[in-house]
LOPALUM-211112 format. One line per field, with one value per residue (C-alpha): residue number from 1; x, y, z; residue in three letters. Coordinates in Angstrom, 3 decimals. Layout:
<recs>
num: (NUM ...) $
east: (X ...) $
north: (Y ...) $
up: (Z ...) $
residuo: (ALA ...) $
</recs>
This chain:
<recs>
num: (1 2 3 4 5 6 7 8 9 10 11 12 13 14 15 16 17 18 19 20 21 22 23 24 25 26 27 28 29 30 31 32 33 34 35 36 37 38 39 40 41 42 43 44 45 46 47 48 49 50 51 52 53 54 55 56 57 58 59 60 61 62 63 64 65 66 67 68 69 70 71 72 73 74 75 76 77 78 79 80 81 82 83 84 85 86 87 88 89 90 91 92 93 94 95 96 97 98 99 100 101 102 103 104 105 106 107 108 109 110 111 112 113 114 115 116 117 118 119 120 121 122 123 124 125 126 127 128 129 130 131 132 133 134 135 136 137 138 139 140 141 142 143 144 145 146 147 148 149 150 151 152 153 154 155 156 157 158 159 160 161 162 163 164 165 166 167 168 169 170 171 172 173 174 175 176 177 178 179 180 181 182 183 184 185 186 187 188 189 190 191 192 193 194 195 196 197 198 199 200 201 202 203 204 205 206 207 208 209 210 211 212 213 214 215 216 217 218 219 220 221 222 223 224 225 226 227 228 229 230 231 232 233 234 235 236 237 238 239 240 241 242 243 244 245 246 247 248 249 250 251 252) $
east: (75.675 76.578 78.184 77.440 79.776 82.841 85.319 85.211 82.006 79.854 77.218 79.353 82.308 80.387 79.686 82.993 84.709 81.869 82.950 86.830 85.872 83.930 86.495 88.797 86.238 87.070 84.417 85.347 85.904 88.436 90.441 89.330 90.541 94.067 94.387 94.003 96.345 98.591 99.027 98.573 101.502 104.129 102.499 101.980 106.074 107.102 104.498 105.823 109.369 108.009 107.112 110.529 112.254 109.781 109.839 113.182 110.463 111.005 107.814 105.611 107.040 106.475 102.658 102.487 102.963 101.035 98.227 98.622 98.918 96.185 96.025 92.434 91.531 93.152 91.938 88.308 86.954 87.779 87.203 83.620 82.758 84.348 82.292 79.317 79.945 80.914 77.850 75.685 76.744 75.752 72.983 72.303 73.022 75.497 77.391 79.541 81.757 82.642 81.811 78.050 77.817 78.272 75.950 73.515 73.234 71.802 69.127 65.629 64.272 64.916 63.558 63.738 62.855 59.286 59.075 60.759 62.668 59.994 57.538 57.716 58.276 55.455 52.346 48.955 45.863 43.139 40.910 39.782 36.648 35.257 35.135 33.417 29.905 31.148 34.459 33.985 36.821 38.000 39.001 40.527 42.371 43.290 44.278 46.273 48.361 49.126 50.473 52.942 53.591 57.514 57.325 59.540 58.680 56.959 53.700 53.641 54.737 51.275 48.951 50.096 50.236 46.400 45.697 46.766 44.726 41.842 42.829 42.158 43.865 46.211 45.906 49.121 50.646 52.289 54.681 54.892 56.759 58.160 57.157 59.978 57.623 54.778 53.749 53.383 51.907 50.872 49.901 47.642 44.725 45.333 44.276 46.518 46.740 47.594 48.227 49.879 49.332 46.928 49.629 50.467 46.924 46.758 49.789 48.110 45.598 43.044 39.528 39.793 36.161 35.147 34.472 38.023 39.265 37.483 38.522 42.200 42.107 40.176 42.566 45.682 44.034 44.121 48.088 47.479 48.271 46.305 47.218 44.459 43.943 43.278 42.572 42.296 42.191 39.298 39.344 38.146 39.254 41.327 43.536 44.429 47.190 48.234 52.277 52.554 54.564 56.965 56.162 58.106 60.847 60.126 63.011 62.781) $
north: (86.683 89.907 93.384 96.956 98.459 97.673 100.260 103.737 103.457 102.414 104.377 104.152 104.965 107.973 109.365 108.643 110.673 113.353 114.103 114.304 116.527 118.503 118.557 120.375 123.449 126.146 128.910 132.398 131.871 130.671 132.403 135.349 133.084 132.364 135.961 137.331 134.684 134.764 138.628 138.195 135.703 138.495 140.912 137.897 137.707 141.692 141.821 138.759 140.486 143.802 141.833 139.869 143.536 145.690 142.198 140.956 137.271 134.779 132.942 136.108 136.296 133.022 133.334 136.149 134.232 131.150 133.301 135.563 132.324 132.580 128.513 128.848 131.136 129.012 125.897 126.503 127.184 124.141 122.242 123.425 122.514 119.497 118.251 120.120 117.695 114.783 115.326 115.711 112.859 110.550 111.914 111.438 115.054 115.535 119.092 119.800 122.157 125.131 127.525 126.080 125.521 128.978 130.303 128.228 130.061 132.923 130.868 132.132 129.661 126.283 124.613 120.473 117.744 116.129 113.044 110.515 113.195 114.613 111.851 107.774 107.877 105.358 106.933 105.530 106.597 108.196 109.360 108.428 110.903 110.912 114.375 113.148 111.404 108.385 107.362 105.263 105.781 102.041 103.164 106.403 104.450 101.959 104.273 106.584 103.467 102.785 105.859 105.378 101.746 102.390 105.297 104.879 107.699 107.683 108.638 105.922 102.933 103.755 104.209 100.983 99.506 100.629 99.317 95.592 95.845 96.736 93.443 96.032 95.219 98.004 98.906 98.116 101.969 102.159 104.896 107.333 110.776 111.943 115.710 116.965 118.649 118.170 114.278 112.413 111.863 108.353 107.195 103.938 101.881 104.680 107.933 110.348 110.665 113.040 112.632 115.498 118.662 121.350 122.745 120.624 120.279 124.276 124.088 121.773 124.182 121.380 122.948 122.122 122.497 124.124 121.021 119.742 123.042 123.166 119.334 120.482 123.292 121.076 118.011 120.591 122.036 118.699 118.149 115.507 115.587 115.775 114.278 114.881 112.607 113.794 111.543 113.015 116.826 116.163 116.102 112.607 112.052 112.623 110.792 112.002 110.906 111.251 110.840 110.136 112.244 110.397 110.376 112.420 110.915 111.076 113.625 115.582) $
up: (52.334 50.087 51.754 50.207 50.826 53.583 55.586 54.778 52.379 55.123 56.869 59.672 57.929 56.150 59.591 61.363 57.911 58.543 62.418 61.387 58.658 60.993 63.917 61.142 60.533 61.855 63.731 63.578 67.724 67.480 65.505 67.468 70.805 69.155 67.973 71.452 73.137 70.631 71.230 75.456 74.918 75.149 77.675 80.155 79.989 80.237 83.221 84.909 84.125 85.791 88.833 88.984 88.738 91.394 93.873 93.279 94.313 91.681 93.277 92.308 88.889 88.049 89.543 87.691 84.458 85.358 86.136 83.150 81.022 77.871 77.805 79.404 76.061 73.609 74.581 76.003 72.293 70.422 73.267 73.416 69.763 69.885 72.702 70.787 67.680 69.834 71.642 68.586 66.364 70.198 69.410 65.477 64.614 62.409 62.244 59.935 61.517 64.156 61.636 60.974 64.785 65.784 62.728 64.493 68.132 65.109 63.611 63.907 61.378 60.499 57.173 57.356 55.176 55.681 54.701 55.955 58.787 60.792 59.628 59.491 55.663 55.510 53.879 53.388 51.519 53.457 50.488 47.094 45.361 42.175 40.851 37.682 37.324 34.925 37.690 40.634 43.232 43.029 38.993 40.478 42.665 39.801 37.318 39.367 40.867 36.556 36.517 39.679 39.997 38.147 40.736 43.886 45.820 49.386 48.047 44.580 47.060 49.451 46.425 45.086 49.006 48.669 45.806 46.351 50.148 47.995 45.127 42.131 39.016 37.814 34.332 32.092 31.224 27.617 28.594 31.391 32.310 35.961 36.041 38.476 41.377 39.918 39.238 36.403 32.700 31.302 28.846 29.718 27.760 24.837 27.536 28.715 32.708 34.718 38.326 40.865 42.392 41.271 39.645 37.163 35.933 36.203 34.050 31.093 31.276 32.936 34.350 37.991 39.826 42.891 44.302 44.206 44.873 48.079 49.271 48.298 50.859 53.282 53.082 52.866 56.399 57.766 56.581 54.013 50.985 47.537 44.659 41.398 38.377 35.076 32.242 28.226 29.587 32.563 36.117 37.763 40.475 43.512 46.511 49.517 51.329 55.110 56.941 60.844 62.136 64.155 67.619 70.191 72.278 76.479 76.427 73.412) $
residuo: (MET ARG ALA SER ALA VAL GLY SER GLN THR VAL ILE GLY ARG ILE ILE THR ARG VAL GLU GLU ALA GLN LEU ASP ARG ALA PRO ILE GLN THR VAL GLY GLU ASN PHE SER ARG ARG PHE VAL PRO ALA SER PHE ILE LEU SER ALA LEU THR LEU VAL LEU THR GLY ASP VAL ARG ARG ALA MET THR MET LEU LEU ILE ALA CYS PRO CYS ALA VAL GLY LEU SER THR PRO THR ALA ILE SER ALA ALA ILE GLY ASN GLY ALA ARG ARG GLY ILE LEU ILE LYS GLY GLY SER HIS LEU GLU ARG ALA GLY ARG VAL ASP ALA MET VAL PHE ASP LYS THR GLY THR LEU THR VAL GLY ARG PRO VAL VAL THR ASN ILE ILE ALA LEU HIS LYS ASP TRP GLU PRO GLU GLN VAL LEU ALA TYR ALA ALA SER SER GLU ILE HIS SER ARG HIS PRO LEU ALA GLU ALA VAL ILE ARG SER THR GLU GLU ARG ARG ILE THR ILE PRO PRO HIS GLU GLU CYS GLU VAL LEU VAL GLY LEU GLY MET ARG THR TRP ALA ASP GLY ARG ILE LEU LEU LEU GLY SER PRO SER LEU LEU ARG ASP GLU ARG VAL ARG ILE SER LYS LYS ALA THR GLU TRP VAL ASP THR LEU ARG ARG GLN ALA GLU THR PRO LEU LEU LEU ALA VAL ASP GLY LYS LEU VAL GLY LEU ILE SER LEU ARG ASP GLU VAL ARG PRO ARG ARG PRO ARG CYS) $
</recs>
């Protein structure tokens, strides 16, 4: 048995550290409460003294001091923030601190990472379309897999998985280049392969047919991800993938 991390380096350890750091991060509303308490303490002593002078009753003076004590103001905000951070951690939500929690109350839009967060993170190939008369869908998938074989991206793994399930031989490639945010450029069988988004093909001056554009628009409306394959500067096919949305919990 081999431990990949111990102590504070484990996932649980890092979560605990994050929660502890979050509790040290002060929200602006905490400063307001503390400033109020700092100014109100002298006022409460003055009111208590006046009560003693005017009534001569020590009990009433002490009652005034206790009633006017600003402890509730000073303790309520940090207690509420700590409780919110702890409650979030129990639900798998790590809040970076009180200031972030306070700003969250004014949020009107949220952006989430899709793959693996909103979705299951295991996409599957749904369509393989040949867009050139000399190409078959199996060839399109095989050369797409040749481009993706060394990538660890979930979409790449789905393409490789689909090829293996169909028992299709993957052509070996000589060299590959990752084009961040766009796709892959690969050299295989003496050919230059481009696999990725329509933006990649447009940047490389590859003509995208009207049929391909219609397919891309249709697939995107169906929440699928289209990957276009071009070989030696010509569009030859399209692969689409879909990642299932995570099932909702009963109490969501």
